[in-house]
C-alpha positions in Angstrom: 123.8 196.2 79.4 125.0 196.3 75.8 122.9 197.4 72.8 122.1 193.8 71.8 120.6 192.9 75.2 118.5 196.1 75.2 117.0 195.1 71.8 116.0 191.6 73.1 114.3 193.0 76.2 112.4 195.6 74.1 111.1 192.8 71.8 110.0 190.7 74.7 107.9 193.5 76.3 106.4 194.3 72.9 105.2 190.7 72.5 103.8 190.6 76.0 101.7 193.7 75.4 100.3 192.2 72.2 99.2 189.0 74.0 97.5 190.8 76.8 95.5 193.1 74.5 94.5 190.1 72.4 93.2 188.3 75.4 91.2 191.3 76.5 89.7 191.6 73.1 88.7 187.9 73.0 87.1 188.1 76.4 85.1 191.1 75.4 83.9 189.3 72.3 82.6 186.3 74.4 80.6 188.6 76.7 78.8 190.2 73.8 77.4 186.9 72.3 73.5 186.8 72.6 71.4 183.7 73.7 67.8 182.6 73.0 65.2 183.1 75.8 64.6 180.0 78.2 62.0 177.2 77.4 58.5 177.3 78.8 58.1 175.5 82.2 56.9 171.8 81.9 53.3 171.0 82.8 52.8 170.4 86.5 49.6 168.3 86.6 49.8 165.8 89.5 47.7 162.7 90.4 48.2 160.4 93.3 46.6 156.9 92.9 46.1 154.5 95.9 44.2 151.2 96.2 43.2 148.4 98.6 44.8 146.1 98.3 48.0 147.8 97.1 50.3 146.7 94.3 48.2 147.4 91.2 50.3 148.3 88.2 49.3 151.7 86.8 48.6 152.3 83.1 48.1 155.8 81.6 46.2 155.8 78.3 47.1 152.1 77.9 50.8 152.6 78.4 52.6 151.1 81.4 54.1 153.8 83.7 56.2 151.3 85.6 54.5 152.3 88.8 52.3 150.4 91.3 49.8 151.7 93.8 50.3 153.7 95.9 52.2 156.0 93.6 51.8 159.3 91.7 51.8 160.5 88.0 53.5 163.8 87.5 54.2 166.3 84.7 50.7 165.9 83.3 49.1 168.6 81.1 45.5 169.8 81.7 43.0 167.3 80.1 41.3 163.9 80.5 43.3 160.6 80.9 42.3 157.0 81.0 43.8 155.1 84.0 43.9 151.3 84.1 44.9 149.3 87.2 46.1 145.7 86.7 47.0 142.9 89.1 47.2 139.1 88.8 44.0 137.3 89.7 42.0 140.7 89.7 39.9 142.0 86.8 41.3 145.1 85.2 39.8 148.3 86.4 39.6 151.4 84.1 38.5 154.9 84.9 38.9 158.5 83.6 40.6 161.3 85.5 40.5 165.1 84.7 43.8 166.8 85.3 44.2 170.5 86.0 47.7 171.9 86.0 48.8 173.2 89.3 46.1 171.2 91.2 47.1 168.0 93.0 44.4 165.3 92.8 44.1 161.9 94.7 42.2 158.8 93.7 41.6 155.7 96.0 40.0 152.4 94.7 38.8 149.9 97.3 38.5 146.6 95.4 36.9 144.9 98.4 33.8 147.0 97.9 33.2 145.8 94.3 31.5 142.4 94.2 32.8 141.8 90.6 36.3 141.9 91.9 35.8 139.2 94.5 35.7 135.4 94.3 34.5 132.5 96.4 35.7 129.1 97.7 33.4 126.1 97.6 34.5 123.9 100.5 33.4 120.2 100.5 34.8 117.2 102.4 34.3 113.5 102.9 32.8 113.0 105.4 31.2 116.4 105.7 30.7 118.7 108.7 34.4 119.5 108.9 35.2 122.9 110.5 36.7 125.3 107.9 39.8 127.3 108.7 41.0 130.2 106.5 44.7 131.1 107.1 44.6 129.4 110.5 41.5 131.2 111.6 38.2 129.5 112.0 35.5 130.8 109.7 32.8 129.4 112.0 31.4 127.4 109.0 31.4 123.6 108.3 31.5 121.7 105.1 29.8 121.8 102.7 29.9 125.6 102.6 30.9 128.3 100.1 33.0 131.2 101.4 31.7 134.3 99.6 33.3 137.7 98.8 36.9 136.6 99.1 39.6 138.9 97.8 41.7 137.4 95.0 44.8 135.7 96.3 46.2 132.5 97.7 44.7 131.1 100.9 45.4 128.1 103.1 42.2 126.2 103.8 42.2 123.6 106.6 39.5 121.1 107.6 39.1 119.8 111.1 36.9 116.9 112.1 36.8 114.8 115.3 38.3 111.3 114.7 39.9 112.5 111.5 43.3 113.8 110.6 43.4 117.5 109.9 44.1 118.3 106.3 44.9 121.5 104.5 45.5 122.8 100.9 46.3 126.1 99.2 43.6 127.6 97.1 43.9 130.3 94.5 41.0 132.8 94.2 40.4 135.1 91.3 37.8 137.7 90.5 34.2 136.5 89.7 35.3 132.8 89.9 34.4 130.0 92.2 37.4 127.9 93.5 36.5 124.3 94.5 38.2 122.5 97.3 37.3 118.9 98.1 39.3 116.9 100.6 38.9 113.3 101.9 39.8 113.2 105.5 41.6 110.1 106.9 39.3 108.4 109.5 41.7 107.7 112.4 39.4 105.1 113.8 40.0 103.0 110.7 43.3 104.0 109.3 46.9 104.8 110.4 49.6 105.9 108.0 53.3 105.7 108.4 55.5 107.8 106.1 58.8 109.6 106.2 57.0 112.7 107.2 55.2 111.4 110.3 57.3 108.5 111.4 60.9 107.1 111.4 60.3 104.8 108.5 63.3 105.2 106.2 61.5 105.3 102.8 58.0 105.4 101.4 58.9 103.0 98.5 57.9 99.6 99.9 57.8 96.5 97.7 56.5 93.6 99.9 55.5 92.7 103.5 55.5 89.8 105.9 54.3 89.6 109.5 55.7 87.1 112.0 53.9 85.5 114.9 55.1 88.3 117.3 53.3 90.8 115.0 56.6 92.3 114.0 56.3 93.8 110.5 58.9 93.0 107.9 58.9 95.2 104.8 61.0 95.1 101.6 61.8 98.3 99.8 62.9 99.3 96.3 65.8 101.4 97.5 66.6 100.8 101.2 66.9 97.1 101.7 64.3 95.8 104.2 62.8 97.3 107.4 61.7 95.8 110.7 58.9 97.5 112.7 57.9 96.2 116.1 55.2 98.7 116.8 57.7 101.1 118.6 60.9 101.3 116.6 62.1 101.0 113.1 65.3 99.2 112.0 66.7 99.2 108.6 68.9 96.5 107.0 70.8 97.5 103.8 73.9 96.4 101.8 75.9 98.7 104.1 77.1 96.6 107.0 75.3 93.4 106.1 75.7 90.6 103.5 72.4 91.7 101.8 73.4 91.7 98.1 71.0 94.4 96.8 68.8 97.1 98.3 66.0 96.3 95.9 64.0 93.6 97.8 61.5 91.6 95.8 60.0 89.3 98.4 60.0 88.5 102.2 58.8 85.3 103.8 58.8 84.1 107.5 59.1 80.4 108.1 56.4 78.5 110.1 58.6 78.3 113.2 58.9 82.1 113.3 62.6 81.9 113.3 63.9 82.7 109.9 63.1 85.5 107.4 63.8 84.8 103.8 64.6 88.0 101.8 64.8 87.8 98.0 66.6 90.4 95.9 67.8 91.0 92.4 71.1 89.4 93.2 70.2 86.4 95.3 68.6 86.0 98.7 69.5 86.0 102.4 68.2 84.2 105.4 68.0 86.2 108.7 67.3 84.9 112.2 67.3 88.2 113.9 71.0 88.2 114.6 72.8 86.4 111.7 72.4 86.8 108.0 73.4 84.3 105.4 73.8 85.0 101.7 72.8 82.7 98.9 73.9 83.8 95.4 74.2 82.7 91.9 77.1 80.3 91.4 77.8 80.4 95.1 74.8 78.2 95.9 72.3 76.1 93.8 70.5 79.2 92.5 70.0 79.1 88.7 69.9 82.9 88.4 70.6 86.2 90.3 67.1 87.5 90.3 64.9 86.0 93.0 61.2 86.8 92.5 59.4 84.6 95.0 60.0 82.3 98.0 57.8 79.7 99.8 58.5 77.3 102.7 56.3 74.2 102.7 55.1 72.3 105.8 58.1 70.0 105.7 60.6 73.0 105.9 61.6 72.7 102.2 62.5 75.9 100.5 61.2 76.9 97.1 63.0 79.7 95.3 61.4 81.3 92.2 63.9 83.0 89.9 64.2 84.4 86.4 65.7 81.1 85.3 63.6 78.4 87.0 62.2 77.1 90.2 64.7 75.7 92.7 64.0 73.4 95.7 66.2 73.2 98.8 65.2 70.3 100.9 65.7 70.2 104.7 68.9 68.3 104.2 70.4 71.2 102.2 70.1 69.5 98.8 69.6 72.0 95.9 67.6 70.9 92.8 66.1 73.0 89.9 63.0 71.7 88.2 63.4 71.0 84.4 61.2 72.4 81.7 59.0 69.3 81.6 58.0 69.9 85.2 57.9 73.7 85.0 57.5 74.9 81.4 58.3 78.6 82.2 61.5 79.7 83.8 60.2 83.0 85.2 58.5 82.2 88.5 56.7 85.3 89.6 54.8 83.9 92.6 54.6 80.9 95.0 52.1 79.5 97.6 51.6 76.3 99.6 48.1 74.8 100.0 46.6 72.7 102.8 47.8 69.5 101.2 51.4 70.8 101.0 51.2 71.2 97.2 53.3 74.0 95.7 51.5 76.4 93.4 53.8 78.5 91.1 52.7 81.4 89.0 54.7 82.0 85.8 55.3 84.9 83.5 54.0 83.2 80.4 52.8 79.7 81.0 50.0 80.0 83.6 50.1 78.1 86.9 52.1 75.1 87.8 51.0 72.7 90.7 53.7 70.5 92.1 52.3 67.8 94.5 54.0 66.6 97.6 54.7 63.4 95.7 56.7 65.3 93.1 54.3 65.3 90.1 53.3 68.5 88.4 50.5 69.8 86.2 50.2 73.1 84.4 47.0 75.1 84.1 47.0 77.6 81.2 44.5 79.2 78.9 44.6 76.1 76.6 43.2 73.7 79.2 41.4 75.9 81.8 39.4 79.1 82.2 42.1 81.2 83.7 42.1 84.9 82.6 45.7 85.0 81.4 49.0 83.0 81.3 50.9 86.0 82.8 50.5 85.4 86.5 51.7 88.0 89.0 50.2 86.8 92.3 48.9 83.6 93.9 47.5 82.7 97.3 45.9 79.7 99.1 43.0 80.0 101.4 42.5 77.9 104.6 39.4 76.5 102.9 41.6 75.0 100.1 40.9 77.6 97.4 43.6 79.0 95.2 43.4 82.6 94.0 45.4 83.9 91.1 46.0 87.4 89.9 47.5 88.7 86.7 49.3 91.5 84.9 47.3 94.4 83.5 46.1 94.8 79.9 45.4 91.2 79.4 43.3 90.2 76.4 40.3 89.1 78.6 40.5 92.1 81.0 41.4 92.3 84.6 40.2 90.0 87.2 41.1 87.0 89.4 40.9 83.3 88.7 39.8 80.9 91.5 40.4 77.2 91.8 37.9 75.4 94.0 36.8 71.7 93.9 39.0 71.1 90.9 37.3 73.8 88.8 38.4 77.2 87.7 36.2 80.3 87.7 36.8 84.0 87.3 35.7 87.1 89.1 36.1 90.6 87.9 36.2 92.6 91.1 39.4 94.6 90.6 39.8 97.9 88.6 40.0 97.5 84.9 43.4 97.3 83.4 45.1 96.9 86.8 47.9 94.7 87.8 47.6 92.4 90.8 50.7 92.6 93.0 49.6 90.5 96.0 46.6 88.6 97.4 45.7 88.0 101.1 42.9 85.7 102.4 42.3 86.9 106.0 40.9 85.0 109.0 37.4 85.9 108.0 38.0 84.5 104.4 37.9 88.1 103.0 40.1 88.6 100.0 42.4 91.5 99.9 43.9 92.3 96.5 46.8 94.7 96.2 46.8 96.4 92.8 48.5 99.3 91.1 45.2 101.1 91.2 44.3 100.6 94.9 43.4 98.0 97.4 40.3 95.8 96.8 38.4 93.8 99.4 35.6 91.3 98.8 34.1 88.5 100.8 32.4 86.7 97.9 32.9 86.6 94.2 30.3 89.3 93.6 30.6 92.9 92.7 28.0 93.9 95.3 30.4 92.9 98.1 33.5 94.6 96.7 35.1 97.7 98.2 38.0 99.5 96.4 40.1 101.7 98.7 41.7 104.6 96.9 42.7 108.1 97.8 39.2 109.3 97.0 37.5 107.4 99.8 40.4 107.1 102.3 42.4 110.3 101.9 45.6 108.1 101.8 48.2 107.6 99.1 46.9 104.1 98.5 47.3 104.0 94.8 50.1 101.6 94.0 49.7 98.9 96.6 52.5 96.3 96.5 51.7 94.0 99.3 49.1 93.2 102.1 49.3 91.1 105.3 47.2 90.4 108.4 48.5 90.5 112.0 47.1 88.3 114.8 44.7 91.0 115.9 43.0 91.0 112.5 44.6 94.4 111.5 45.4 94.6 107.8 48.8 96.1 106.9 49.4 97.6 103.5 52.6 98.5 101.8 52.7 100.9 98.9 55.2 102.2 96.4 55.2 105.9 97.3 52.7 106.0 100.1 54.6 104.2 102.8 53.0 101.7 105.3 49.3 101.9 106.1 47.3 100.0 108.8 43.6 99.2 108.5 41.9 98.7 111.9 38.4 98.0 110.7 38.7 94.3 110.1 38.1 93.0 113.7 
């Protein structure tokens, strides 16, 4: 090794020694650094809080602790604290606890033992003496009765009564309050209801009804065409697969031979013999307008079609003719009926009632020449005794009611709910009048309030509010169609 190499090695070892000693000195300095003494231990007060029922939110000195019973509060100092327990439907409960560090304490609150925390359910029914069930268990009590000392919460209450449909409802109970439950039970000896929930009917939105001589029920709907019900099965006829022009059906009529059903819609009408359906439309037939509102067939088998643009007659030879404005002053024909003398009575939207005789003459009854309630006619019917009964739209100037034409004189009766619309009128085999209104079904046997019964949800338990049509079968049963409540059968008219 030459002299230069020896000098380089010597310098390398010298630098290495300096680095090593420097590291030892730095390490020694780190070990000699002093620290502050440790903090005092946290408080160890402990409280366990439980309740019946559980799930109460725990507040400590009015501050939410984001805990619910059963749970514990920890790290508390010795002292007094205010605990509040909160839960929906229950009254707040506040109490004071004394905490001692190092001592575990437990608190249990039974809310069922405090009468102020409990509520009650006042159970009533029409008719009364219905057995009361609470969450599917019989209480052993019968309406009217008040269930006392009930823990707050939600309960299902069911009423059971012989010859009535069971009915149930959910009731919410809160501390120190009385919850009222009143239910009207459906009397199954009088009523039978067909809805999408309990039958195969395709919709609850029914617009009109007709019954043929075989007691087959034919119903128009607002959204599903028309429906046939023979007492066993349901069959639906819609635009899909048929020539029916629209699923919104306005009227249904069965001819006197029980062969053909006439079904009016917003886009024309069809005839249906049970197998074949034929369509009659605007410009494809003699109809003056798309919208068919009413249909009647007279004793000579002439057809009368009421539309938004006039009244059209189709005679038995197939000849179409529309009455001019001199014969029928209002083009909107809302309703039609045929009396014992084969006269046609047409209700109009703005011009009262038009009578067209079998000889072809016409006469208009309106507010200017008669005592009718309004010129806005919505329903008309002829009785076997020769009477004509007329119903009107709601909110008329002279109030709601019916006008009656007997022995060439008009008179009025006010037997229907105020500000209601008459949708249909039936005179049954006992000469009772049944009036379908948008506020329930009205029955009366004479033009007197004392003989009037209005059927609504309150006295039937049925969704019988918006009644759109009413018809009678050969057994005397009354069939009712509603917009929203399906089909209803009344069996108490025999």
